[in-house]
C-alpha positions in Angstrom: -4.8 46.3 6.3 -3.9 43.1 4.3 -3.3 43.4 0.6 -4.7 40.4 -1.2 -3.9 39.5 -4.7 -6.4 37.2 -6.4 -5.1 35.0 -9.2 -7.2 32.9 -11.5 -6.5 29.3 -12.4 -3.1 29.0 -14.1 -2.1 26.1 -16.3 1.6 25.2 -16.6 3.1 24.2 -19.9 3.9 20.6 -20.4 6.1 18.6 -22.7 5.6 15.0 -23.8 8.6 12.8 -24.6 8.3 9.5 -26.5 11.4 7.5 -25.7 12.1 4.1 -27.3 12.6 1.2 -24.9 14.1 -2.2 -25.6 12.0 -5.4 -25.8 13.0 -8.5 -24.0 11.0 -11.6 -24.7 8.3 -9.2 -26.1 8.0 -7.5 -22.7 8.5 -3.8 -22.8 10.9 -2.5 -20.2 9.9 1.0 -19.0 12.6 3.6 -19.0 14.3 4.3 -15.7 13.1 7.4 -14.0 15.8 10.0 -13.8 16.2 12.0 -10.6 16.4 15.8 -11.2 19.8 17.3 -10.7 19.9 19.4 -7.5 20.1 23.2 -7.8 23.4 24.5 -6.7 23.2 27.7 -4.5 25.1 30.8 -5.5 28.2 31.8 -3.6 27.5 32.7 0.0 24.0 31.0 0.0 23.2 27.6 1.4 20.1 25.4 1.3 18.4 24.2 4.5 17.1 20.7 3.6 16.2 19.9 7.1 14.0 23.0 7.3 12.5 22.1 3.9 11.6 18.6 5.0 10.1 19.8 8.3 8.0 22.5 6.5 6.7 19.8 4.2 5.9 17.5 7.2 4.1 20.4 9.0 2.1 21.3 5.9 0.8 17.7 5.6 0.1 17.6 9.3 -2.1 20.7 8.9 -3.8 19.2 5.9 -4.5 15.9 7.6 -6.0 17.8 10.6 -8.6 19.2 8.2 -9.3 15.9 6.5 -7.3 16.7 3.4 -4.9 14.4 1.5 -1.2 15.1 2.1 0.8 16.6 -0.7 3.5 14.5 -2.4 7.0 15.8 -2.2 8.2 16.7 -5.7 11.9 17.1 -6.2 11.5 19.0 -9.4 9.3 21.5 -7.7 11.8 21.6 -4.8 14.4 22.7 -7.4 12.1 25.4 -8.7 11.5 26.6 -5.1 15.1 26.5 -4.1 16.2 28.4 -7.2 13.7 31.2 -6.5 14.7 31.5 -2.8 18.3 31.6 -4.0 17.4 34.4 -6.5 15.6 36.5 -3.9 18.6 36.3 -1.6 21.2 36.9 -4.2 19.4 39.9 -5.7 17.9 41.2 -2.5 14.2 41.3 -3.5 11.0 39.7 -2.1 8.1 39.3 -4.5 6.2 36.7 -6.5 7.5 38.4 -9.6 11.2 38.7 -10.2 13.0 41.9 -11.4 12.6 40.9 -15.0 8.8 40.8 -14.6 8.5 36.9 -14.6 5.7 35.9 -12.4 5.5 32.6 -10.5 3.2 30.9 -13.0 5.6 31.6 -15.8 8.5 30.3 -13.6 6.8 27.1 -12.9 5.8 26.6 -16.5 9.4 27.2 -17.7 11.0 24.8 -15.2 8.4 22.2 -14.6 7.5 20.4 -17.8 4.4 18.5 -16.7 0.7 18.9 -17.2 -0.9 20.6 -14.2 -4.3 22.1 -13.6 -3.6 24.7 -10.9 -0.4 26.3 -9.5 0.3 28.4 -6.4 3.1 29.9 -4.4 3.9 31.0 -0.9 7.0 32.9 0.0 8.5 34.1 3.3 11.3 36.4 4.3 13.1 37.1 7.6 16.4 38.0 9.1 17.9 37.5 12.5 17.3 33.7 12.7 20.1 31.2 13.0 19.8 28.9 10.0 20.9 25.9 12.1 17.9 26.2 14.4 15.8 23.9 12.2 12.7 23.6 14.5 12.5 27.3 15.2 12.9 28.4 11.6 10.4 25.9 10.3 7.9 26.8 13.0 8.2 30.5 12.3 7.7 29.9 8.6 4.6 27.8 9.1 3.1 30.0 11.8 3.4 33.0 9.5 1.7 31.2 6.6 -1.0 29.6 8.7 -1.9 33.0 10.3 -2.2 34.6 6.8 -5.5 34.0 5.1 -4.0 33.8 1.6 -1.2 31.5 2.5 -3.4 29.3 4.6 -5.7 28.9 1.7 -2.8 27.6 -0.4 -1.7 25.3 2.3 -5.1 23.8 2.8 -6.4 23.8 -0.8 -7.9 20.5 -1.8 -6.9 21.2 -5.4 -3.1 20.7 -4.9 -1.5 17.3 -5.2 2.3 18.0 -5.2 4.6 20.4 -3.3 8.2 21.6 -3.5 9.8 23.5 -0.6 13.0 25.6 -1.0 14.6 27.4 2.0 17.8 29.3 1.5 20.0 31.3 3.9 22.7 33.9 3.6 24.2 34.4 7.1 21.0 35.3 9.1 18.8 36.2 6.1 16.4 33.5 5.0 14.0 33.2 2.1 11.4 30.3 1.9 9.3 29.3 -1.1 6.6 26.8 -1.5 5.5 25.8 -5.1 2.2 24.0 -5.3 0.7 22.2 -8.3 -2.5 20.2 -8.9 -2.1 17.3 -11.3 -5.7 16.0 -10.9 -8.5 17.2 -13.1 -10.5 17.7 -9.9 -8.1 20.4 -8.9 -10.9 23.0 -8.9 -10.9 24.5 -12.4 -12.7 27.8 -12.4 -11.9 28.5 -8.7 -10.0 31.6 -7.8 -7.0 31.0 -5.5 -5.8 33.8 -3.2 -2.3 34.2 -2.1 -0.3 36.9 -0.4 3.3 37.4 0.6 4.3 36.7 4.2 7.0 38.8 5.8 8.4 39.6 9.2 7.4 42.1 10.5 3.7 42.2 9.8 3.8 45.9 9.2 4.9 44.9 5.6 1.2 44.4 4.9 0.0 47.8 6.1 -1.0 50.2 3.4 0.2 53.8 4.1 -2.7 56.2 4.8 
């Protein structure tokens, strides 16, 4: 039996910065966009950027096949996703809520200071895979999510506009996280989004009798 957790629309906190810019011949020069600093993995953990990129590509392929717009890669969200995959590995847990009780919506709000209208998260856990087998790992992640109704709904939701993927490995243990946000007002306010956790083996989802 699948355990489904239904979450209402969540709105991330946002910050607005007013930065002065110089004027040249009365033409305002916009400030240069700053690239977010990459998250450094804890000792013994490494990031798998090739797997991350392939999961993003496969996600957008799945969306295009359903006539949906592709999601924009967001490096800030990738940092949020990587940090959470790192944390799950380093502290040996697997949940949308960390040991301190901070849920995914709070995490995104704390580390992604932009106005959004909906947020979502997919996570995945496995062991026994070689981290360097990029195609195999990415395919296993996507197959698990696409075969799970809650994860599939996140992947194919028309309300999301941006995505960050973070995949981390410690030896043959792997954690993957997808952070979704919708920055458009048409992101489906009032709609309930369903998500569940994916894990190998599938017996994780069975409720004891």
